[in-house]
C-alpha positions in Angstrom: -49.5 -78.2 74.8 -47.7 -78.9 78.4 -44.5 -80.3 78.5 -44.2 -83.7 80.1 -41.1 -84.0 82.8 -40.0 -87.3 82.0 -37.2 -86.4 84.8 -40.5 -86.3 87.7 -42.0 -89.1 85.9 -39.2 -91.1 86.2 -38.2 -90.3 90.2 -41.7 -90.9 91.2 -41.5 -94.3 89.3 -38.4 -94.9 91.3 -39.9 -94.0 94.6 -42.8 -95.9 94.5 -39.9 -99.1 93.9 -37.8 -98.0 96.5 -40.6 -97.7 99.0 -42.2 -101.0 97.9 -39.0 -103.1 97.7 -38.9 -102.6 101.7 -41.3 -105.2 101.7 -38.8 -107.8 100.7 -37.9 -108.3 104.6 -41.3 -109.7 105.4 -39.6 -113.2 102.8 -36.8 -113.2 105.4 -38.1 -116.4 107.8 -37.8 -119.9 108.1 -39.0 -120.5 104.7 -36.2 -118.4 103.2 -33.2 -120.3 105.3 -34.9 -123.9 104.3 -34.9 -122.4 100.6 -31.0 -121.7 101.5 -30.5 -125.1 102.9 -32.0 -127.1 100.1 -29.9 -125.5 97.3 -26.9 -125.8 99.6 -27.3 -129.4 99.8 -28.7 -130.2 96.5 -26.4 -133.3 95.1 -27.5 -132.5 91.3 -28.2 -129.4 89.3 -30.7 -126.1 90.7 -32.8 -125.4 87.7 -34.3 -122.1 87.7 -38.1 -121.6 85.4 -40.4 -119.4 84.8 -42.2 -117.9 82.1 -42.9 -115.0 80.1 -40.9 -111.8 82.9 -40.4 -114.5 85.6 -38.5 -116.7 82.7 -36.2 -113.8 82.6 -35.7 -113.4 86.3 -35.2 -117.1 86.6 -32.6 -116.9 84.1 -30.4 -114.1 85.7 -30.7 -115.9 88.8 -29.5 -119.4 87.1 -26.4 -117.2 85.9 -26.1 -116.0 89.2 -25.5 -119.5 90.5 -23.5 -120.8 87.6 -20.9 -117.8 88.6 -20.3 -118.6 91.7 -20.0 -122.3 91.3 -23.3 -123.7 92.2 -24.3 -125.7 88.7 -27.8 -124.9 87.5 -29.5 -124.1 84.4 -32.5 -122.2 82.9 -35.4 -124.5 82.3 -38.5 -122.9 80.0 -41.4 -124.9 81.3 -43.2 -124.3 77.6 -40.5 -126.1 76.3 -40.4 -129.0 79.1 -43.5 -129.5 78.1 -42.6 -130.4 74.5 -39.8 -132.9 75.8 -37.3 -131.4 78.2 -38.9 -132.6 81.5 -35.9 -135.4 80.8 -33.8 -133.0 81.9 -34.6 -132.8 84.9 -32.6 -135.4 87.3 -33.9 -136.9 90.8 -31.3 -135.3 92.2 -32.2 -131.8 90.9 -33.6 -128.9 92.8 -36.5 -126.6 91.1 -36.5 -123.2 91.7 -39.5 -121.8 89.6 -40.7 -118.2 89.6 -44.3 -116.9 89.1 -45.2 -114.1 90.6 -49.0 -115.0 90.4 -48.5 -118.4 90.7 -50.7 -120.0 88.6 -49.5 -119.8 84.9 -50.3 -122.8 83.3 -47.1 -123.5 81.4 -45.7 -124.6 84.6 -48.4 -127.0 85.6 -46.9 -130.1 84.1 -43.0 -129.8 85.3 -44.8 -129.1 88.9 -47.0 -132.6 88.3 -43.6 -134.3 87.1 -41.4 -133.3 90.2 -44.0 -134.1 92.6 -44.6 -137.3 90.9 -40.5 -138.5 91.2 -40.2 -136.7 94.8 -37.6 -133.7 93.4 -37.7 -131.0 95.6 -39.6 -128.1 94.4 -38.1 -123.8 95.7 -41.7 -122.0 94.6 -41.6 -118.3 94.3 -45.0 -116.5 94.0 -46.9 -113.4 95.8 -50.9 -115.7 95.9 -50.8 -118.3 99.4 -53.2 -120.9 97.2 -51.5 -120.8 94.3 -50.9 -123.8 92.1 -46.8 -123.2 92.5 -46.6 -122.7 96.3 -49.4 -125.6 96.5 -46.7 -127.7 94.8 -44.0 -126.4 96.5 -41.7 -128.2 99.0 -40.3 -124.9 100.3 -42.9 -121.9 99.8 -41.4 -118.3 99.7 -44.2 -115.9 99.3 -43.9 -112.7 97.6 -45.5 -109.2 99.2 -48.2 -107.9 96.9 -46.7 -104.4 95.6 -47.8 -101.5 93.9 -46.3 -101.3 90.2 -44.7 -98.2 89.2 -46.6 -97.5 85.7 -49.4 -94.8 85.5 -52.0 -97.8 84.9 -50.5 -99.9 87.9 -50.9 -103.1 86.3 -47.1 -103.3 84.5 -44.9 -105.7 85.8 -42.6 -103.4 87.4 -42.2 -102.9 91.0 -43.1 -107.0 91.0 -40.3 -108.1 88.9 -37.8 -105.8 90.4 -38.9 -107.9 93.7 -38.7 -111.2 92.3 -35.3 -110.2 91.1 -34.1 -109.0 94.4 -35.2 -112.0 96.3 -33.2 -114.2 93.9 -30.1 -112.5 94.7 -30.8 -112.7 97.8 -30.7 -116.1 98.0 -28.1 -116.3 95.7 -25.6 -114.0 98.4 -27.5 -116.0 101.5 -26.2 -119.5 99.6 -22.1 -117.5 99.1 -22.1 -116.9 102.8 -23.2 -120.8 103.3 -20.2 -121.7 101.3 -17.8 -119.6 102.2 -17.5 -118.1 98.8 -14.2 -115.9 98.2 -12.9 -113.4 95.8 -10.4 -116.2 94.4 -13.4 -118.7 93.9 -15.2 -116.1 92.4 -12.3 -115.5 89.6 -12.6 -119.4 89.1 -15.6 -119.7 88.5 -16.7 -116.2 86.4 -16.1 -115.6 82.9 -14.0 -112.9 83.4 -11.8 -114.6 86.0 -8.7 -116.1 85.8 -9.5 -118.8 83.9 -12.0 -117.0 81.3 -13.9 -118.8 78.6 -11.1 -118.6 76.0 -9.0 -120.7 78.6 -11.4 -123.2 80.3 -10.2 -127.0 79.3 -12.4 -129.1 78.0 -11.2 -131.5 81.2 -12.3 -128.6 83.4 -15.9 -129.3 82.6 -16.5 -132.8 81.5 -18.9 -135.2 82.7 -16.6 -138.2 84.6 -16.5 -141.2 86.7 -20.3 -142.6 87.3 -22.1 -140.2 85.4 -20.7 -141.6 82.5 -23.4 -144.0 80.6 -21.4 -147.2 79.8 -22.4 -150.3 78.2 -20.7 -153.3 76.9 -20.7 -154.5 73.5 -22.7 -157.7 74.2 -25.6 -156.2 76.2 -29.0 -156.1 74.7 -30.5 -152.7 73.0 -32.8 -152.6 76.1 -30.0 -152.6 78.4 -28.4 -150.0 76.5 -31.6 -147.9 76.9 -31.6 -148.2 80.6 -28.5 -146.5 80.7 -29.7 -143.9 78.4 -32.6 -143.1 80.6 -31.2 -143.1 84.0 -27.6 -141.1 83.1 -30.0 -138.5 81.0 -27.3 -137.5 78.5 -29.5 -138.8 75.3 -26.7 -141.5 74.4 -25.1 -144.2 75.8 -21.1 -145.2 75.3 -20.2 -149.1 73.9 -17.7 -150.6 74.7 -15.5 -153.8 74.7 -12.6 -154.2 77.3 -12.4 -150.6 78.2 -12.2 -149.4 74.8 -14.8 -147.6 72.9 -16.4 -148.9 70.0 -19.4 -146.8 69.6 -22.0 -145.0 70.8 -25.8 -145.4 70.8 -27.9 -142.1 70.9 -31.5 -141.9 72.2 -33.0 -141.7 68.1 -31.1 -145.0 67.3 -32.0 -146.7 71.0 -36.0 -146.0 69.7 -35.5 -146.9 66.3 -33.1 -150.1 67.3 -35.8 -151.3 69.4 -39.0 -150.8 66.8 -37.2 -152.8 64.3 -35.0 -154.9 67.4 -34.8 -159.1 67.0 -33.2 -161.0 69.4 -30.6 -162.3 67.1 -29.5 -158.6 66.3 -26.0 -157.1 68.1 -25.9 -154.1 69.6 -23.3 -153.2 66.9 -25.7 -152.9 64.6 -27.7 -150.2 65.7 -24.7 -148.2 67.2 -22.7 -145.1 65.5 -19.2 -146.5 64.9 -16.0 -144.0 65.0 -17.9 -141.4 67.6 -16.4 -137.5 67.5 -13.0 -137.8 70.2 -11.9 -134.5 71.6 -8.5 -134.1 73.5 -9.2 -133.3 77.6 -6.6 -130.7 77.2 -8.2 -128.7 74.0 -10.0 -125.3 74.6 -13.5 -125.7 75.8 -14.4 -123.1 73.2 -12.8 -125.9 70.7 -15.1 -128.1 71.9 -18.4 -126.0 71.1 -17.4 -125.2 67.9 -17.2 -128.7 66.6 -20.7 -129.6 67.6 -21.7 -126.8 66.4 -20.0 -128.0 63.2 -21.5 -131.5 63.3 -25.0 -130.7 64.8 -24.2 -132.8 68.0 -24.9 -132.3 71.7 -21.6 -134.1 73.1 -18.1 -134.9 72.6 -16.3 -138.2 74.1 -13.1 -137.0 75.6 -9.6 -139.0 75.5 -6.1 -138.5 77.0 -3.7 -136.7 75.0 -1.8 -139.4 74.8 -5.2 -141.9 73.7 -6.6 -139.0 71.4 -4.1 -139.9 68.6 -4.9 -144.0 68.4 -7.2 -144.8 66.1 -10.9 -144.5 66.5 -11.5 -147.8 68.0 -8.3 -148.1 70.5 -9.4 -145.0 72.9 -10.5 -145.3 76.1 -13.1 -142.7 77.3 -11.9 -140.3 79.8 -15.3 -138.2 79.9 -17.6 -136.3 78.0 -18.4 -132.6 77.2 -22.3 -132.2 77.0 -23.5 -128.6 75.4 -25.1 -127.6 78.7 -21.9 -127.7 80.5 -20.2 -125.5 78.1 -23.6 -122.5 78.2 -23.3 -123.0 82.3 -19.8 -121.7 82.1 -20.4 -119.1 79.5 -18.9 -120.5 76.4 -20.7 -119.2 73.7 
């Protein structure tokens, strides 16, 4: 029985990939430049998506973008089909990976984006694929030879997809004039570090906050929830927090709503707060313990006041924590 030479096999597999990856240069065209510009000008989040091995590539690229200061998260198209499409805002940008471009699970996500005029950058190897037809910017991957014995297992194809994603990130970093100093700020191992990151560094503030006056109707409250896309609205009176109304509370409230009922009837009193100068890791610990996805943020001065005498400084959401690598 002949002994298998694994080193020779590995070298051959590597040689195939090295040779095939040179085809990446075909992608660097006008569409690539348009993709970089679109990502640079995105006012919301760059949402990376993909199924299977393409999903793993999308996760990695999203993590790379986040580490250099581009607001990004990964969205699984299968999960999106079961309610997570609401996480996509009109200001966001979809970066969708699918080597074939015809993965059935991405269909609803693409239809949703097209319906609401959400820009799509599609990455696929088939020009006439479902993905590229639906995309605003089409990045056509070259057909490559896989490096496994059957020539069928995704090896070279995943490598070239990952390479393209990294090239997008590098081009974007150059456009942003990204520096070592900025990397230290955004990278979990940098100056801030995930254990030193404070709630105020990552909380949502300003006009992004979902607010409703206590005298408004539950219908008006649901509009704010839908518009701000945080799954809740903060109920206020004279700039003081009186409670919160979650999406679930609102849906149940509308079902049993009477025009004489007060918004106070449906809201949750005494919502949980955290100080703006608390470690972000503490916020995640509280969320995990209480099984919630958001915490209200108060200043140090207001934090020790009674629960009905606090002003809202911001909201820290689980997505922000995960984006910055807080686990």
